[in-house]
C-alpha positions as CSV (number, residue, x, y, z in Angstrom):
1,M,12.9,17.2,-11.1
2,I,9.3,17.1,-12.0
3,N,9.8,15.2,-15.2
4,L,12.3,12.9,-13.5
5,I,9.8,12.3,-10.7
6,Y,7.0,11.3,-13.0
7,N,9.3,8.8,-15.0
8,E,10.3,7.1,-11.9
9,M,6.4,7.0,-11.3
10,I,5.4,5.4,-14.4
11,K,8.6,2.9,-14.0
12,I,6.5,1.6,-10.1
13,V,3.2,1.6,-11.9
14,R,4.5,-0.5,-15.0
15,K,5.8,-3.0,-12.4
16,K,2.1,-3.1,-11.1
17,R,3.5,-3.8,-7.5
18,L,1.2,-1.2,-6.2
19,F,-1.9,-2.7,-7.5
20,I,-0.9,-6.1,-6.0
21,I,-0.1,-4.4,-2.8
22,M,-3.9,-2.7,-3.3
23,G,-5.1,-6.4,-3.6
24,I,-3.4,-8.0,-0.8
25,I,-4.8,-5.3,1.6
26,A,-8.3,-5.8,0.3
27,V,-7.6,-9.8,1.3
28,L,-6.4,-9.2,4.2
29,A,-9.1,-6.5,5.5
30,G,-11.8,-9.1,4.4
31,L,-10.4,-11.8,6.4
32,F,-9.5,-9.9,9.3
33,T,-12.9,-8.3,9.4
34,Y,-14.5,-12.0,9.0
35,A,-12.5,-13.0,12.1
36,Q,-13.6,-10.1,14.0
37,V,-17.0,-10.6,13.4
38,K,-16.5,-14.3,14.6
39,Q,-14.4,-12.8,17.7
40,H,-17.7,-10.8,18.6
41,E,-19.8,-13.7,18.2
42,E,-18.1,-15.8,20.8
43,A,-17.7,-13.3,22.9
44,V,-21.4,-12.6,23.1
45,K,-22.0,-16.2,23.4
46,E,-19.6,-16.3,26.3
47,A,-21.2,-13.7,28.1
48,G,-24.5,-13.9,27.1
49,T,-25.2,-10.5,26.3
50,E,-24.8,-8.4,23.8
51,D,-24.2,-5.6,26.4
52,W,-20.8,-4.4,26.2
53,R,-20.0,-3.8,29.7
54,T,-20.6,-7.5,30.7
55,Q,-18.3,-8.4,27.6
56,V,-15.4,-6.4,29.3
57,Q,-16.2,-7.6,32.5
58,Q,-16.3,-11.3,31.4
59,E,-12.9,-10.1,29.5
60,I,-11.5,-8.7,32.9
61,I,-12.8,-12.2,34.7
62,N,-10.9,-14.6,32.2
63,T,-7.7,-12.3,32.1
64,Q,-7.2,-12.8,35.9
65,N,-7.9,-16.3,35.8
66,R,-4.8,-16.2,33.4
67,L,-2.8,-14.5,35.6
68,S,-3.9,-16.7,39.0
69,S,-2.6,-20.2,36.9
70,G,0.9,-20.9,36.7
71,G,3.2,-21.5,33.7
72,I,3.1,-17.8,32.7
73,S,6.2,-15.4,32.9
74,G,7.1,-12.5,34.5
75,E,6.9,-10.3,31.4
76,W,3.4,-11.9,30.2
77,K,2.1,-11.5,33.6
78,E,3.0,-7.9,33.7
79,F,1.3,-7.5,30.1
80,L,-1.8,-9.3,31.4
81,Q,-2.2,-7.1,34.6
82,I,-1.6,-3.6,32.6
83,R,-4.1,-5.0,30.1
84,V,-6.7,-6.0,33.0
85,N,-5.8,-2.2,34.4
86,Q,-6.8,-0.4,31.0
87,Q,-10.2,-2.5,30.5
88,Q,-11.2,-1.5,34.2
89,Y,-10.2,2.0,33.3
90,Y,-12.6,1.9,30.2
91,L,-15.4,0.4,32.3
92,D,-15.2,2.8,35.2
93,R,-15.6,5.2,32.3
94,D,-18.3,3.7,30.7
95,I,-16.6,3.7,27.3
96,N,-16.7,0.9,25.1
97,P,-13.1,0.3,24.1
98,N,-14.1,-2.4,21.3
99,A,-17.1,-0.2,19.9
100,P,-17.8,-2.1,16.4
101,G,-17.5,-0.3,13.3
102,A,-15.3,0.4,10.3
103,P,-13.2,3.3,12.0
104,T,-12.1,0.8,14.5
105,F,-11.6,-1.8,12.4
106,M,-9.2,0.9,10.6
107,K,-7.5,1.5,13.9
108,T,-6.8,-2.0,14.9
109,F,-5.7,-3.0,11.5
110,A,-3.0,-0.1,11.4
111,E,-1.9,-0.9,15.0
112,N,-1.3,-4.6,13.9
113,S,0.5,-4.1,10.6
114,I,2.7,-1.1,11.5
115,D,5.9,-3.2,12.5
116,L,5.7,-6.2,10.1
117,L,3.0,-6.2,7.5
118,L,3.3,-2.4,6.2
119,P,7.3,-2.5,6.1
120,L,7.0,-5.8,4.0
121,M,4.7,-4.0,1.4
122,V,7.2,-0.7,1.5
123,M,10.2,-3.3,0.9
124,V,8.9,-4.6,-2.1
125,I,8.6,-1.3,-3.5
126,A,11.9,0.4,-2.3
127,S,14.2,-2.8,-2.7
128,D,14.7,-2.5,-6.5
129,I,14.4,1.4,-7.0
130,V,18.0,2.0,-7.5
131,S,19.4,-1.6,-7.6
132,S,16.9,-2.4,-10.7
133,E,19.1,-0.1,-12.7
134,H,22.2,-2.3,-12.2
135,T,19.9,-5.4,-12.8
136,N,18.2,-4.0,-16.0
137,G,21.8,-2.6,-17.2
138,T,20.4,1.0,-17.5
139,I,22.3,2.6,-15.1
140,K,24.9,3.3,-17.3
141,L,22.6,5.0,-19.6
142,L,20.9,6.7,-16.8
143,L,24.3,8.2,-15.4
144,T,25.1,9.6,-18.6
145,R,22.4,11.7,-18.8
146,P,23.4,15.8,-18.4
147,I,22.1,15.4,-15.0
148,K,23.6,15.4,-11.7
149,R,23.7,12.2,-10.0
150,W,21.9,13.7,-6.7
151,K,19.1,14.8,-8.6
152,I,18.5,11.6,-10.1
153,L,18.7,10.0,-6.6
154,L,16.5,12.5,-5.2
155,S,13.9,11.8,-7.6
156,K,13.8,8.3,-6.8
157,Y,13.7,9.3,-3.3
158,V,10.6,11.4,-3.5
159,T,9.1,9.2,-5.8
160,L,9.4,6.5,-2.7
161,L,8.0,8.8,-0.4
162,L,4.9,9.1,-3.0
163,A,4.5,5.6,-3.4
164,I,4.4,5.2,0.5
165,S,2.2,7.8,1.0
166,F,-0.4,6.0,-1.3
167,I,0.0,2.5,0.2
168,V,-0.6,4.0,3.8
169,L,-3.7,5.8,2.2
170,S,-4.7,2.7,0.5
171,V,-4.4,0.9,3.9
172,G,-6.9,3.4,5.3
173,V,-9.3,3.5,2.6
174,I,-9.6,-0.1,1.5
175,T,-9.9,-1.2,5.2
176,Y,-12.6,0.8,5.8
177,L,-14.4,0.3,2.8
178,V,-14.2,-3.5,3.2
179,S,-14.9,-3.7,6.8
180,G,-17.9,-1.7,6.7
181,I,-19.7,-4.2,4.5
182,A,-20.2,-6.3,8.1
183,L,-19.1,-3.7,10.6
184,G,-21.0,-0.6,9.4
185,Y,-19.4,2.6,8.2
186,S,-20.3,4.7,11.6
187,G,-18.3,5.2,14.5
188,W,-15.9,8.4,13.8
189,D,-17.2,10.3,17.2
190,V,-16.9,7.3,19.3
191,P,-14.7,8.1,22.4
192,V,-11.2,6.8,23.0
193,L,-9.0,7.0,25.4
194,T,-5.3,7.8,25.1
195,G,-2.3,9.1,27.3
196,F,-1.6,6.0,29.3
197,A,1.9,5.2,30.2
198,V,3.6,2.0,31.6
199,E,6.2,2.2,34.7
200,G,7.8,-0.8,35.5
201,S,4.4,-3.0,36.2
202,E,2.1,0.0,37.0
203,L,-0.2,1.7,34.7
204,N,0.1,5.6,35.0
205,T,-3.2,7.3,34.2
206,S,-2.3,10.7,35.0
207,N,-2.1,11.7,31.6
208,V,-5.1,10.0,30.0
209,Q,-7.3,12.2,27.9
210,M,-10.3,11.4,25.9
211,M,-10.9,12.2,22.1
212,S,-13.1,11.0,19.3
213,L,-12.1,8.2,17.2
214,W,-11.2,10.2,14.1
215,Q,-8.4,11.9,15.9
216,Y,-7.1,8.9,17.2
217,I,-7.2,7.4,13.9
218,L,-5.1,10.4,12.6
219,M,-2.6,9.7,15.0
220,D,-2.1,6.1,14.2
221,F,-1.8,6.7,10.3
222,G,0.7,9.3,11.0
223,L,2.6,7.1,12.8
224,L,1.9,4.5,10.5
225,W,3.5,6.6,7.8
226,F,6.7,7.9,9.8
227,V,7.3,4.0,10.0
228,A,6.9,3.2,6.5
229,A,9.1,6.4,5.8
230,V,11.7,5.3,7.7
231,V,11.9,1.4,6.8
232,G,11.6,2.4,2.8
233,T,14.6,5.0,3.6
234,L,16.5,2.3,4.8
235,T,15.8,-0.2,2.2
236,F,16.3,2.6,-0.4
237,A,20.2,3.2,1.2
238,L,20.5,-1.0,0.6
239,S,19.3,-0.6,-2.9
240,A,21.9,2.1,-3.9
241,L,24.6,0.3,-1.8
242,M,23.8,-3.2,-3.4
243,K,23.5,-4.0,-7.0
244,S,21.4,-7.2,-6.1
245,T,17.3,-6.4,-5.5
246,A,17.3,-10.2,-4.0
247,S,20.1,-9.2,-1.5
248,V,18.4,-6.3,-0.5
249,M,15.2,-7.7,0.1
250,G,16.9,-10.3,2.1
251,V,18.8,-8.3,4.5
252,M,15.4,-6.2,5.1
253,L,13.6,-9.1,5.4
254,A,16.0,-10.7,7.9
255,S,16.1,-7.3,9.8
256,L,12.2,-7.0,10.1
257,I,11.7,-10.5,11.0
258,A,14.3,-10.5,13.8
259,G,12.8,-7.4,15.0
260,A,9.3,-8.7,15.2
261,I,11.0,-11.6,17.6
262,L,13.7,-9.1,19.4
263,A,10.8,-7.2,20.5
264,N,9.5,-10.2,22.8
265,M,12.8,-11.1,24.0
266,V,14.7,-7.9,24.7
267,A,13.5,-6.7,28.0
268,S,16.8,-7.4,29.4
269,W,19.0,-5.9,26.7
270,D,19.1,-2.4,27.2
271,S,21.3,-1.8,24.3
272,A,18.8,-3.4,21.7
273,K,16.8,0.1,22.0
274,Y,18.8,1.5,19.5
275,L,18.3,-1.0,16.7
276,F,15.4,0.4,14.6
277,M,13.8,-2.7,14.3
278,V,13.0,-2.5,17.8
279,N,11.5,0.6,17.6
280,L,8.8,0.3,14.6
281,K,5.8,-0.5,17.1
282,L,5.0,3.5,17.9
283,T,1.1,3.0,18.3
284,D,1.8,0.9,21.3
285,Y,2.7,4.2,23.1
286,I,-0.5,6.1,22.4
287,S,-2.6,2.7,23.0
288,G,-0.4,2.3,26.3
289,M,1.2,-0.7,25.7
290,A,4.4,-1.7,27.5
291,P,7.5,-0.6,25.5
292,P,9.8,-3.7,24.5
293,I,12.4,-1.9,26.9
294,E,11.7,0.0,30.2
295,G,12.3,3.3,29.9
296,M,11.6,3.7,26.2
297,T,9.1,6.3,25.1
298,L,7.6,7.5,21.5
299,G,10.0,10.5,21.7
300,F,12.7,8.2,22.1
301,S,11.7,5.8,19.4
302,M,11.1,8.4,16.8
303,A,14.4,9.8,17.8
304,V,16.3,6.7,17.0
305,L,14.1,6.2,13.8
306,S,14.9,9.3,12.4
307,V,19.0,8.7,13.2
308,W,18.6,5.5,11.5
309,A,16.6,7.0,8.2
310,I,19.0,10.1,7.8
311,A,22.3,8.0,8.3
312,G,20.6,5.7,5.7
313,L,19.9,8.7,3.5
314,L,23.5,10.4,3.6
315,V,25.3,7.2,2.9
316,S,23.0,6.5,-0.1
317,F,23.6,9.8,-1.7
318,F,27.4,10.0,-1.0
319,L,27.6,6.2,-2.3
320,F,25.7,7.0,-5.3
321,T,27.0,10.3,-6.1
322,G,30.8,9.3,-5.9
323,K,31.3,5.8,-7.0
324,D,32.1,4.3,-10.7
325,V,29.9,2.1,-12.0
326,Y,31.3,-0.5,-14.5
């Protein structure tokens, strides 16, 4: 099994996709860091001071002005009101929710990449891990070796999980190193609040607790890895089902984009909460954002994603070990 995994890792490394992904992360980290610096400068200019309390107060005022204006949908008003309540909660407890620094940037980058950017990167690796054997014509040679089919497929899946772990680790390391150049590398012990719960249009703060930023980041990246593993597993299942890599990428790309759209449109479609792509943004639960559909919780979303992943894995092993190869 070790040799099989080693051979599969060599295949992935030779395609150089992991290095391309690292380059993309570095470029995006640089662009987003520049955008955050400009945003901070604009906030300072608008508030007229470097004092973060004044900046947060100004942000609350701006949001309240938007709430009082017309032309805003009911769902968007609820989101803005929850945002105001959160900002006021931070302000009352003298905690800067936007403390500058590379660790804060890591957290923000992870939370904004969990539902689309990271899954797309994982999809690039997972889409051809099985289907490429058909495309390259090596599937018959692979299956004629004196190794059980399930072991061959398992080695590919374990290799995929290792590649996913490397990608998630790269997101953390690269964003920290790149953003730290402009934002500084300190701030791991900055206090943050978690445990916000959204009930209807109200913000429940009864379970809010304070923790250090490094603990919060560990939670964020744990959820990031979980989502990446689920998306990778589903792509892996499609790769075992379809012979065309392009078809696998097309199906997953359409699903992920549809999920990004649906997450903002399915508030009244209750059964949509069972779709995997609506449950991808797990970090929203610990940051206190409203779920796409009322009643959804972190445990529920993780359970739905787990069911999808297990089902995909079972289907992939069943088909790969039982189908004939022509």
